[in-house]
mmCIF file as gemmi writes it, N, C-alpha and C atoms, coordinates in Angstrom:
data_model
loop_
_atom_site.group_PDB
_atom_site.id
_atom_site.type_symbol
_atom_site.label_atom_id
_atom_site.label_alt_id
_atom_site.label_comp_id
_atom_site.label_asym_id
_atom_site.label_entity_id
_atom_site.label_seq_id
_atom_site.pdbx_PDB_ins_code
_atom_site.Cartn_x
_atom_site.Cartn_y
_atom_site.Cartn_z
_atom_site.occupancy
_atom_site.B_iso_or_equiv
_atom_site.pdbx_formal_charge
_atom_site.auth_seq_id
_atom_site.auth_asym_id
_atom_site.pdbx_PDB_model_num
ATOM 1 N N . ASN Axp A 1 ? 2.668 -31.91 15.612 1 0 ? 1 A 1
ATOM 2 C CA . ASN Axp A 1 ? 3.046 -31.642 14.225 1 0 ? 1 A 1
ATOM 3 C C . ASN Axp A 1 ? 3.413 -30.168 14.062 1 0 ? 1 A 1
ATOM 4 N N . LEU Axp A 2 ? 4.408 -29.936 13.271 1 0 ? 2 A 1
ATOM 5 C CA . LEU Axp A 2 ? 4.877 -28.581 13.024 1 0 ? 2 A 1
ATOM 6 C C . LEU Axp A 2 ? 4.352 -28.077 11.69 1 0 ? 2 A 1
ATOM 7 N N . LYS Axp A 3 ? 4.341 -26.758 11.516 1 0 ? 3 A 1
ATOM 8 C CA . LYS Axp A 3 ? 3.972 -26.161 10.236 1 0 ? 3 A 1
ATOM 9 C C . LYS Axp A 3 ? 4.935 -26.685 9.167 1 0 ? 3 A 1
ATOM 10 N N . PRO Axp A 4 ? 4.454 -27.01 7.995 1 0 ? 4 A 1
ATOM 11 C CA . PRO Axp A 4 ? 3.218 -26.593 7.353 1 0 ? 4 A 1
ATOM 12 C C . PRO Axp A 4 ? 2.009 -27.48 7.645 1 0 ? 4 A 1
ATOM 13 N N . HIS Axp A 5 ? 2.154 -28.439 8.551 1 0 ? 5 A 1
ATOM 14 C CA . HIS Axp A 5 ? 0.994 -29.237 8.946 1 0 ? 5 A 1
ATOM 15 C C . HIS Axp A 5 ? -0.053 -28.3 9.545 1 0 ? 5 A 1
ATOM 16 N N . PRO Axp A 6 ? -1.329 -28.528 9.276 1 0 ? 6 A 1
ATOM 17 C CA . PRO Axp A 6 ? -2.353 -27.617 9.784 1 0 ? 6 A 1
ATOM 18 C C . PRO Axp A 6 ? -2.641 -27.762 11.282 1 0 ? 6 A 1
ATOM 19 N N . ALA Axp A 7 ? -2.035 -28.725 11.952 1 0 ? 7 A 1
ATOM 20 C CA . ALA Axp A 7 ? -2.355 -28.993 13.359 1 0 ? 7 A 1
ATOM 21 C C . ALA Axp A 7 ? -2.266 -27.768 14.268 1 0 ? 7 A 1
ATOM 22 N N . PRO Axp A 8 ? -1.227 -26.924 14.159 1 0 ? 8 A 1
ATOM 23 C CA . PRO Axp A 8 ? -1.186 -25.75 15.051 1 0 ? 8 A 1
ATOM 24 C C . PRO Axp A 8 ? -2.388 -24.811 14.863 1 0 ? 8 A 1
ATOM 25 N N . VAL Axp A 9 ? -2.803 -24.621 13.635 1 0 ? 9 A 1
ATOM 26 C CA . VAL Axp A 9 ? -3.947 -23.75 13.36 1 0 ? 9 A 1
ATOM 27 C C . VAL Axp A 9 ? -5.231 -24.413 13.844 1 0 ? 9 A 1
ATOM 28 N N . LEU Axp A 10 ? -5.364 -25.698 13.581 1 0 ? 10 A 1
ATOM 29 C CA . LEU Axp A 10 ? -6.553 -26.427 14.01 1 0 ? 10 A 1
ATOM 30 C C . LEU Axp A 10 ? -6.668 -26.459 15.532 1 0 ? 10 A 1
ATOM 31 N N . GLU Axp A 11 ? -5.542 -26.603 16.218 1 0 ? 11 A 1
ATOM 32 C CA . GLU Axp A 11 ? -5.554 -26.61 17.68 1 0 ? 11 A 1
ATOM 33 C C . GLU Axp A 11 ? -5.952 -25.242 18.227 1 0 ? 11 A 1
ATOM 34 N N . ALA Axp A 12 ? -5.466 -24.185 17.619 1 0 ? 12 A 1
ATOM 35 C CA . ALA Axp A 12 ? -5.843 -22.839 18.048 1 0 ? 12 A 1
ATOM 36 C C . ALA Axp A 12 ? -7.349 -22.638 17.881 1 0 ? 12 A 1
ATOM 37 N N . ALA Axp A 13 ? -7.891 -23.061 16.75 1 0 ? 13 A 1
ATOM 38 C CA . ALA Axp A 13 ? -9.333 -22.939 16.513 1 0 ? 13 A 1
ATOM 39 C C . ALA Axp A 13 ? -10.117 -23.748 17.541 1 0 ? 13 A 1
ATOM 40 N N . LYS Axp A 14 ? -9.636 -24.933 17.828 1 0 ? 14 A 1
ATOM 41 C CA . LYS Axp A 14 ? -10.308 -25.789 18.809 1 0 ? 14 A 1
ATOM 42 C C . LYS Axp A 14 ? -10.326 -25.122 20.186 1 0 ? 14 A 1
ATOM 43 N N . ARG Axp A 15 ? -9.193 -24.576 20.596 1 0 ? 15 A 1
ATOM 44 C CA . ARG Axp A 15 ? -9.114 -23.923 21.908 1 0 ? 15 A 1
ATOM 45 C C . ARG Axp A 15 ? -9.986 -22.676 21.988 1 0 ? 15 A 1
ATOM 46 N N . LEU Axp A 16 ? -10.173 -22.014 20.855 1 0 ? 16 A 1
ATOM 47 C CA . LEU Axp A 16 ? -11.031 -20.828 20.806 1 0 ? 16 A 1
ATOM 48 C C . LEU Axp A 16 ? -12.5 -21.186 20.57 1 0 ? 16 A 1
ATOM 49 N N . ASN Axp A 17 ? -12.74 -22.482 20.347 1 0 ? 17 A 1
ATOM 50 C CA . ASN Axp A 17 ? -14.086 -22.998 20.108 1 0 ? 17 A 1
ATOM 51 C C . ASN Axp A 17 ? -14.729 -22.345 18.878 1 0 ? 17 A 1
ATOM 52 N N . ILE Axp A 18 ? -13.931 -22.237 17.797 1 0 ? 18 A 1
ATOM 53 C CA . ILE Axp A 18 ? -14.423 -21.698 16.533 1 0 ? 18 A 1
ATOM 54 C C . ILE Axp A 18 ? -13.985 -22.616 15.39 1 0 ? 18 A 1
ATOM 55 N N . HIS Axp A 19 ? -14.651 -22.498 14.277 1 0 ? 19 A 1
ATOM 56 C CA . HIS Axp A 19 ? -14.293 -23.283 13.094 1 0 ? 19 A 1
ATOM 57 C C . HIS Axp A 19 ? -13.025 -22.681 12.485 1 0 ? 19 A 1
ATOM 58 N N . PRO Axp A 20 ? -12.136 -23.514 11.945 1 0 ? 20 A 1
ATOM 59 C CA . PRO Axp A 20 ? -10.911 -22.993 11.33 1 0 ? 20 A 1
ATOM 60 C C . PRO Axp A 20 ? -11.154 -21.956 10.233 1 0 ? 20 A 1
ATOM 61 N N . SER Axp A 21 ? -12.273 -22.047 9.558 1 0 ? 21 A 1
ATOM 62 C CA . SER Axp A 21 ? -12.56 -21.058 8.508 1 0 ? 21 A 1
ATOM 63 C C . SER Axp A 21 ? -12.864 -19.675 9.095 1 0 ? 21 A 1
ATOM 64 N N . SER Axp A 22 ? -13.033 -19.607 10.402 1 0 ? 22 A 1
ATOM 65 C CA . SER Axp A 22 ? -13.217 -18.328 11.085 1 0 ? 22 A 1
ATOM 66 C C . SER Axp A 22 ? -11.898 -17.756 11.59 1 0 ? 22 A 1
ATOM 67 N N . CYS Axp A 23 ? -10.807 -18.457 11.3 1 0 ? 23 A 1
ATOM 68 C CA . CYS Axp A 23 ? -9.481 -18.045 11.76 1 0 ? 23 A 1
ATOM 69 C C . CYS Axp A 23 ? -8.724 -17.286 10.672 1 0 ? 23 A 1
ATOM 70 N N . VAL Axp A 24 ? -7.776 -16.495 11.132 1 0 ? 24 A 1
ATOM 71 C CA . VAL Axp A 24 ? -6.861 -15.799 10.237 1 0 ? 24 A 1
ATOM 72 C C . VAL Axp A 24 ? -5.454 -16.21 10.63 1 0 ? 24 A 1
ATOM 73 N N . MET Axp A 25 ? -4.699 -16.731 9.68 1 0 ? 25 A 1
ATOM 74 C CA . MET Axp A 25 ? -3.307 -17.095 9.915 1 0 ? 25 A 1
ATOM 75 C C . MET Axp A 25 ? -2.438 -16.005 9.309 1 0 ? 25 A 1
ATOM 76 N N . VAL Axp A 26 ? -1.711 -15.312 10.167 1 0 ? 26 A 1
ATOM 77 C CA . VAL Axp A 26 ? -0.81 -14.25 9.738 1 0 ? 26 A 1
ATOM 78 C C . VAL Axp A 26 ? 0.608 -14.769 9.886 1 0 ? 26 A 1
ATOM 79 N N . GLY Axp A 27 ? 1.401 -14.643 8.832 1 0 ? 27 A 1
ATOM 80 C CA . GLY Axp A 27 ? 2.761 -15.146 8.932 1 0 ? 27 A 1
ATOM 81 C C . GLY Axp A 27 ? 3.74 -14.435 8.02 1 0 ? 27 A 1
ATOM 82 N N . ASP Axp A 28 ? 5.013 -14.637 8.342 1 0 ? 28 A 1
ATOM 83 C CA . ASP Axp A 28 ? 6.075 -14.05 7.519 1 0 ? 28 A 1
ATOM 84 C C . ASP Axp A 28 ? 6.966 -15.118 6.902 1 0 ? 28 A 1
ATOM 85 N N . MET Axp A 29 ? 6.483 -16.356 6.936 1 0 ? 29 A 1
ATOM 86 C CA . MET Axp A 29 ? 7.206 -17.483 6.328 1 0 ? 29 A 1
ATOM 87 C C . MET Axp A 29 ? 6.237 -18.308 5.489 1 0 ? 29 A 1
ATOM 88 N N . PRO Axp A 30 ? 6.7 -18.917 4.406 1 0 ? 30 A 1
ATOM 89 C CA . PRO Axp A 30 ? 5.828 -19.764 3.597 1 0 ? 30 A 1
ATOM 90 C C . PRO Axp A 30 ? 5.143 -20.863 4.411 1 0 ? 30 A 1
ATOM 91 N N . LEU Axp A 31 ? 5.83 -21.424 5.392 1 0 ? 31 A 1
ATOM 92 C CA . LEU Axp A 31 ? 5.226 -22.478 6.213 1 0 ? 31 A 1
ATOM 93 C C . LEU Axp A 31 ? 3.97 -21.995 6.917 1 0 ? 31 A 1
ATOM 94 N N . ASP Axp A 32 ? 3.948 -20.73 7.317 1 0 ? 32 A 1
ATOM 95 C CA . ASP Axp A 32 ? 2.776 -20.163 7.974 1 0 ? 32 A 1
ATOM 96 C C . ASP Axp A 32 ? 1.579 -20.152 7.026 1 0 ? 32 A 1
ATOM 97 N N . ILE Axp A 33 ? 1.814 -19.681 5.823 1 0 ? 33 A 1
ATOM 98 C CA . ILE Axp A 33 ? 0.735 -19.589 4.832 1 0 ? 33 A 1
ATOM 99 C C . ILE Axp A 33 ? 0.262 -20.979 4.434 1 0 ? 33 A 1
ATOM 100 N N . GLN Axp A 34 ? 1.172 -21.899 4.245 1 0 ? 34 A 1
ATOM 101 C CA . GLN Axp A 34 ? 0.809 -23.266 3.883 1 0 ? 34 A 1
ATOM 102 C C . GLN Axp A 34 ? -0.032 -23.919 4.976 1 0 ? 34 A 1
ATOM 103 N N . ALA Axp A 35 ? 0.341 -23.734 6.229 1 0 ? 35 A 1
ATOM 104 C CA . ALA Axp A 35 ? -0.428 -24.304 7.346 1 0 ? 35 A 1
ATOM 105 C C . ALA Axp A 35 ? -1.829 -23.702 7.384 1 0 ? 35 A 1
ATOM 106 N N . GLY Axp A 36 ? -1.916 -22.397 7.218 1 0 ? 36 A 1
ATOM 107 C CA . GLY Axp A 36 ? -3.222 -21.748 7.213 1 0 ? 36 A 1
ATOM 108 C C . GLY Axp A 36 ? -4.116 -22.235 6.096 1 0 ? 36 A 1
ATOM 109 N N . LYS Axp A 37 ? -3.558 -22.371 4.91 1 0 ? 37 A 1
ATOM 110 C CA . LYS Axp A 37 ? -4.343 -22.859 3.767 1 0 ? 37 A 1
ATOM 111 C C . LYS Axp A 37 ? -4.824 -24.29 3.998 1 0 ? 37 A 1
ATOM 112 N N . LYS Axp A 38 ? -3.951 -25.137 4.525 1 0 ? 38 A 1
ATOM 113 C CA . LYS Axp A 38 ? -4.341 -26.528 4.79 1 0 ? 38 A 1
ATOM 114 C C . LYS Axp A 38 ? -5.445 -26.621 5.835 1 0 ? 38 A 1
ATOM 115 N N . ALA Axp A 39 ? -5.489 -25.658 6.753 1 0 ? 39 A 1
ATOM 116 C CA . ALA Axp A 39 ? -6.521 -25.638 7.788 1 0 ? 39 A 1
ATOM 117 C C . ALA Axp A 39 ? -7.796 -24.941 7.302 1 0 ? 39 A 1
ATOM 118 N N . LYS Axp A 40 ? -7.769 -24.387 6.091 1 0 ? 40 A 1
ATOM 119 C CA . LYS Axp A 40 ? -8.89 -23.645 5.505 1 0 ? 40 A 1
ATOM 120 C C . LYS Axp A 40 ? -9.131 -22.314 6.205 1 0 ? 40 A 1
ATOM 121 N N . ALA Axp A 41 ? -8.074 -21.731 6.758 1 0 ? 41 A 1
ATOM 122 C CA . ALA Axp A 41 ? -8.147 -20.404 7.382 1 0 ? 41 A 1
ATOM 123 C C . ALA Axp A 41 ? -7.826 -19.341 6.343 1 0 ? 41 A 1
ATOM 124 N N . LEU Axp A 42 ? -8.216 -18.124 6.623 1 0 ? 42 A 1
ATOM 125 C CA . LEU Axp A 42 ? -7.817 -16.987 5.807 1 0 ? 42 A 1
ATOM 126 C C . LEU Axp A 42 ? -6.326 -16.762 6.048 1 0 ? 42 A 1
ATOM 127 N N . THR Axp A 43 ? -5.568 -16.464 5.016 1 0 ? 43 A 1
ATOM 128 C CA . THR Axp A 43 ? -4.121 -16.312 5.184 1 0 ? 43 A 1
ATOM 129 C C . THR Axp A 43 ? -3.666 -14.908 4.817 1 0 ? 43 A 1
ATOM 130 N N . ILE Axp A 44 ? -2.752 -14.397 5.648 1 0 ? 44 A 1
ATOM 131 C CA . ILE Axp A 44 ? -2.187 -13.074 5.432 1 0 ? 44 A 1
ATOM 132 C C . ILE Axp A 44 ? -0.675 -13.178 5.494 1 0 ? 44 A 1
ATOM 133 N N . ALA Axp A 45 ? -0.023 -12.789 4.419 1 0 ? 45 A 1
ATOM 134 C CA . ALA Axp A 45 ? 1.437 -12.769 4.366 1 0 ? 45 A 1
ATOM 135 C C . ALA Axp A 45 ? 1.934 -11.393 4.757 1 0 ? 45 A 1
ATOM 136 N N . MET Axp A 46 ? 2.89 -11.37 5.666 1 0 ? 46 A 1
ATOM 137 C CA . MET Axp A 46 ? 3.522 -10.124 6.087 1 0 ? 46 A 1
ATOM 138 C C . MET Axp A 46 ? 4.917 -10.072 5.48 1 0 ? 46 A 1
ATOM 139 N N . LEU Axp A 47 ? 5.145 -9.115 4.608 1 0 ? 47 A 1
ATOM 140 C CA . LEU Axp A 47 ? 6.429 -8.989 3.929 1 0 ? 47 A 1
ATOM 141 C C . LEU Axp A 47 ? 7.41 -8.215 4.808 1 0 ? 47 A 1
ATOM 142 N N . THR Axp A 48 ? 7.719 -8.797 5.938 1 0 ? 48 A 1
ATOM 143 C CA . THR Axp A 48 ? 8.601 -8.148 6.91 1 0 ? 48 A 1
ATOM 144 C C . THR Axp A 48 ? 9.883 -8.937 7.143 1 0 ? 48 A 1
ATOM 145 N N . GLY Axp A 49 ? 10.042 -10.029 6.415 1 0 ? 49 A 1
ATOM 146 C CA . GLY Axp A 49 ? 11.209 -10.881 6.631 1 0 ? 49 A 1
ATOM 147 C C . GLY Axp A 49 ? 11.972 -11.126 5.351 1 0 ? 49 A 1
ATOM 148 N N . ILE Axp A 50 ? 12.605 -12.279 5.29 1 0 ? 50 A 1
ATOM 149 C CA . ILE Axp A 50 ? 13.464 -12.612 4.151 1 0 ? 50 A 1
ATOM 150 C C . ILE Axp A 50 ? 12.758 -13.454 3.09 1 0 ? 50 A 1
ATOM 151 N N . PHE Axp A 51 ? 11.485 -13.793 3.302 1 0 ? 51 A 1
ATOM 152 C CA . PHE Axp A 51 ? 10.783 -14.723 2.411 1 0 ? 51 A 1
ATOM 153 C C . PHE Axp A 51 ? 9.758 -14.044 1.508 1 0 ? 51 A 1
ATOM 154 N N . ASP Axp A 52 ? 9.938 -12.764 1.211 1 0 ? 52 A 1
ATOM 155 C CA . ASP Axp A 52 ? 8.926 -12.005 0.488 1 0 ? 52 A 1
ATOM 156 C C . ASP Axp A 52 ? 8.439 -12.692 -0.782 1 0 ? 52 A 1
ATOM 157 N N . HIS Axp A 53 ? 9.337 -13.059 -1.682 1 0 ? 53 A 1
ATOM 158 C CA . HIS Axp A 53 ? 8.95 -13.673 -2.956 1 0 ? 53 A 1
ATOM 159 C C . HIS Axp A 53 ? 8.274 -15.024 -2.72 1 0 ? 53 A 1
ATOM 160 N N . ALA Axp A 54 ? 8.834 -15.833 -1.848 1 0 ? 54 A 1
ATOM 161 C CA . ALA Axp A 54 ? 8.263 -17.15 -1.563 1 0 ? 54 A 1
ATOM 162 C C . ALA Axp A 54 ? 6.877 -17.03 -0.93 1 0 ? 54 A 1
ATOM 163 N N . LEU Axp A 55 ? 6.658 -16.001 -0.131 1 0 ? 55 A 1
ATOM 164 C CA . LEU Axp A 55 ? 5.336 -15.79 0.47 1 0 ? 55 A 1
ATOM 165 C C . LEU Axp A 55 ? 4.295 -15.483 -0.598 1 0 ? 55 A 1
ATOM 166 N N . VAL Axp A 56 ? 4.624 -14.634 -1.528 1 0 ? 56 A 1
ATOM 167 C CA . VAL Axp A 56 ? 3.694 -14.279 -2.602 1 0 ? 56 A 1
ATOM 168 C C . VAL Axp A 56 ? 3.381 -15.506 -3.448 1 0 ? 56 A 1
ATOM 169 N N . GLU Axp A 57 ? 4.364 -16.352 -3.68 1 0 ? 57 A 1
ATOM 170 C CA . GLU Axp A 57 ? 4.156 -17.579 -4.457 1 0 ? 57 A 1
ATOM 171 C C . GLU Axp A 57 ? 3.17 -18.531 -3.781 1 0 ? 57 A 1
ATOM 172 N N . CYS Axp A 58 ? 3.026 -18.446 -2.473 1 0 ? 58 A 1
ATOM 173 C CA . CYS Axp A 58 ? 2.08 -19.304 -1.737 1 0 ? 58 A 1
ATOM 174 C C . CYS Axp A 58 ? 0.632 -18.865 -1.933 1 0 ? 58 A 1
ATOM 175 N N . GLN Axp A 59 ? 0.423 -17.747 -2.594 1 0 ? 59 A 1
ATOM 176 C CA . GLN Axp A 59 ? -0.893 -17.201 -2.902 1 0 ? 59 A 1
ATOM 177 C C . GLN Axp A 59 ? -1.768 -16.999 -1.66 1 0 ? 59 A 1
ATOM 178 N N . PRO Axp A 60 ? -1.274 -16.215 -0.709 1 0 ? 60 A 1
ATOM 179 C CA . PRO Axp A 60 ? -2.097 -15.904 0.459 1 0 ? 60 A 1
ATOM 180 C C . PRO Axp A 60 ? -3.3 -15.057 0.051 1 0 ? 60 A 1
ATOM 181 N N . ASP Axp A 61 ? -4.281 -14.988 0.933 1 0 ? 61 A 1
ATOM 182 C CA . ASP Axp A 61 ? -5.464 -14.184 0.649 1 0 ? 61 A 1
ATOM 183 C C . ASP Axp A 61 ? -5.133 -12.697 0.619 1 0 ? 61 A 1
ATOM 184 N N . PHE Axp A 62 ? -4.196 -12.29 1.47 1 0 ? 62 A 1
ATOM 185 C CA . PHE Axp A 62 ? -3.754 -10.896 1.527 1 0 ? 62 A 1
ATOM 186 C C . PHE Axp A 62 ? -2.245 -10.853 1.683 1 0 ? 62 A 1
ATOM 187 N N . VAL Axp A 63 ? -1.655 -9.779 1.191 1 0 ? 63 A 1
ATOM 188 C CA . VAL Axp A 63 ? -0.222 -9.525 1.359 1 0 ? 63 A 1
ATOM 189 C C . VAL Axp A 63 ? -0.072 -8.091 1.843 1 0 ? 63 A 1
ATOM 190 N N . PHE Axp A 64 ? 0.626 -7.922 2.968 1 0 ? 64 A 1
ATOM 191 C CA . PHE Axp A 64 ? 0.85 -6.592 3.518 1 0 ? 64 A 1
ATOM 192 C C . PHE Axp A 64 ? 2.326 -6.395 3.806 1 0 ? 64 A 1
ATOM 193 N N . LYS Axp A 65 ? 2.761 -5.134 3.697 1 0 ? 65 A 1
ATOM 194 C CA . LYS Axp A 65 ? 4.163 -4.793 3.926 1 0 ? 65 A 1
ATOM 195 C C . LYS Axp A 65 ? 4.445 -4.372 5.354 1 0 ? 65 A 1
ATOM 196 N N . SER Axp A 66 ? 3.385 -4.098 6.127 1 0 ? 66 A 1
ATOM 197 C CA . SER Axp A 66 ? 3.581 -3.653 7.507 1 0 ? 66 A 1
ATOM 198 C C . SER Axp A 66 ? 2.34 -3.952 8.331 1 0 ? 66 A 1
ATOM 199 N N . LEU Axp A 67 ? 2.516 -3.929 9.631 1 0 ? 67 A 1
ATOM 200 C CA . LEU Axp A 67 ? 1.389 -4.123 10.53 1 0 ? 67 A 1
ATOM 201 C C . LEU Axp A 67 ? 0.388 -2.983 10.386 1 0 ? 67 A 1
ATOM 202 N N . SER Axp A 68 ? 0.873 -1.778 10.181 1 0 ? 68 A 1
ATOM 203 C CA . SER Axp A 68 ? -0.044 -0.641 10.013 1 0 ? 68 A 1
ATOM 204 C C . SER Axp A 68 ? -0.896 -0.813 8.749 1 0 ? 68 A 1
ATOM 205 N N . GLU Axp A 69 ? -0.317 -1.384 7.695 1 0 ? 69 A 1
ATOM 206 C CA . GLU Axp A 69 ? -1.09 -1.64 6.474 1 0 ? 69 A 1
ATOM 207 C C . GLU Axp A 69 ? -2.163 -2.691 6.745 1 0 ? 69 A 1
ATOM 208 N N . LEU Axp A 70 ? -1.837 -3.71 7.507 1 0 ? 70 A 1
ATOM 209 C CA . LEU Axp A 70 ? -2.819 -4.73 7.887 1 0 ? 70 A 1
ATOM 210 C C . LEU Axp A 70 ? -3.956 -4.071 8.662 1 0 ? 70 A 1
ATOM 211 N N . ILE Axp A 71 ? -3.637 -3.256 9.647 1 0 ? 71 A 1
ATOM 212 C CA . ILE Axp A 71 ? -4.646 -2.592 10.465 1 0 ? 71 A 1
ATOM 213 C C . ILE Axp A 71 ? -5.541 -1.699 9.615 1 0 ? 71 A 1
ATOM 214 N N . GLU Axp A 72 ? -4.957 -1.011 8.647 1 0 ? 72 A 1
ATOM 215 C CA . GLU Axp A 72 ? -5.734 -0.146 7.758 1 0 ? 72 A 1
ATOM 216 C C . GLU Axp A 72 ? -6.738 -0.935 6.926 1 0 ? 72 A 1
ATOM 217 N N . ASN Axp A 73 ? -6.518 -2.233 6.774 1 0 ? 73 A 1
ATOM 218 C CA . ASN Axp A 73 ? -7.369 -3.077 5.925 1 0 ? 73 A 1
ATOM 219 C C . ASN Axp A 73 ? -8.23 -4.058 6.713 1 0 ? 73 A 1
ATOM 220 N N . LEU Axp A 74 ? -8.434 -3.824 8.003 1 0 ? 74 A 1
ATOM 221 C CA . LEU Axp A 74 ? -9.21 -4.76 8.815 1 0 ? 74 A 1
ATOM 222 C C . LEU Axp A 74 ? -10.633 -4.955 8.295 1 0 ? 74 A 1
ATOM 223 N N . ASP Axp A 75 ? -11.264 -3.907 7.8 1 0 ? 75 A 1
ATOM 224 C CA . ASP Axp A 75 ? -12.625 -4.049 7.263 1 0 ? 75 A 1
ATOM 225 C C . ASP Axp A 75 ? -12.643 -4.976 6.053 1 0 ? 75 A 1
ATOM 226 N N . LEU Axp A 76 ? -11.667 -4.838 5.183 1 0 ? 76 A 1
ATOM 227 C CA . LEU Axp A 76 ? -11.572 -5.7 4.002 1 0 ? 76 A 1
ATOM 228 C C . LEU Axp A 76 ? -11.307 -7.15 4.41 1 0 ? 76 A 1
ATOM 229 N N . ILE Axp A 77 ? -10.421 -7.344 5.367 1 0 ? 77 A 1
ATOM 230 C CA . ILE Axp A 77 ? -10.117 -8.686 5.864 1 0 ? 77 A 1
ATOM 231 C C . ILE Axp A 77 ? -11.368 -9.31 6.469 1 0 ? 77 A 1
ATOM 232 N N . GLU Axp A 78 ? -12.062 -8.538 7.285 1 0 ? 78 A 1
ATOM 233 C CA . GLU Axp A 78 ? -13.277 -9.035 7.927 1 0 ? 78 A 1
ATOM 234 C C . GLU Axp A 78 ? -14.334 -9.434 6.904 1 0 ? 78 A 1
ATOM 235 N N . SER Axp A 79 ? -14.514 -8.63 5.864 1 0 ? 79 A 1
ATOM 236 C CA . SER Axp A 79 ? -15.516 -8.96 4.849 1 0 ? 79 A 1
ATOM 237 C C . SER Axp A 79 ? -15.147 -10.23 4.103 1 0 ? 79 A 1
ATOM 238 N N . LYS Axp A 80 ? -13.862 -10.435 3.824 1 0 ? 80 A 1
ATOM 239 C CA . LYS Axp A 80 ? -13.432 -11.665 3.146 1 0 ? 80 A 1
ATOM 240 C C . LYS Axp A 80 ? -13.599 -12.862 4.081 1 0 ? 80 A 1
ATOM 241 N N . LEU Axp A 81 ? -13.321 -12.685 5.354 1 0 ? 81 A 1
ATOM 242 C CA . LEU Axp A 81 ? -13.474 -13.762 6.336 1 0 ? 81 A 1
ATOM 243 C C . LEU Axp A 81 ? -14.917 -14.218 6.416 1 0 ? 81 A 1
ATOM 244 N N . PHE Axp A 82 ? -15.84 -13.274 6.485 1 0 ? 82 A 1
ATOM 245 C CA . PHE Axp A 82 ? -17.252 -13.637 6.567 1 0 ? 82 A 1
ATOM 246 C C . PHE Axp A 82 ? -17.76 -14.22 5.262 1 0 ? 82 A 1
ATOM 247 N N . ALA Axp A 83 ? -17.178 -13.856 4.14 1 0 ? 83 A 1
ATOM 248 C CA . ALA Axp A 83 ? -17.567 -14.422 2.851 1 0 ? 83 A 1
ATOM 249 C C . ALA Axp A 83 ? -17.131 -15.882 2.745 1 0 ? 83 A 1
ATOM 250 N N . MET Axp A 84 ? -16.083 -16.268 3.506 1 0 ? 84 A 1
ATOM 251 C CA . MET Axp A 84 ? -15.585 -17.645 3.459 1 0 ? 84 A 1
ATOM 252 C C . MET Axp A 84 ? -16.491 -18.597 4.245 1 0 ? 84 A 1
ATOM 253 N N . GLU Axp A 85 ? -17.225 -18.086 5.212 1 0 ? 85 A 1
ATOM 254 C CA . GLU Axp A 85 ? -18.028 -18.959 6.09 1 0 ? 85 A 1
ATOM 255 C C . GLU Axp A 85 ? -19.237 -19.51 5.375 1 0 ? 85 A 1
């Protein structure tokens, strides 16, 4: 199954031997965010492509404009991830 089906995220969690709620789905397309949400993973939208408005409409847990911005917020992401468990 392809995104937005949660199967790719669920398979990754299975291979890592962790619960999907311990996963973070980072994507630059709405399908990425939708798949992550369906799998109950934390979702991060990267506004680096052509889908900026559509990504925000998917209501990801976080929205970042660059990889450096994501890295600067790792503590915040981690705290939200642990709050979901």
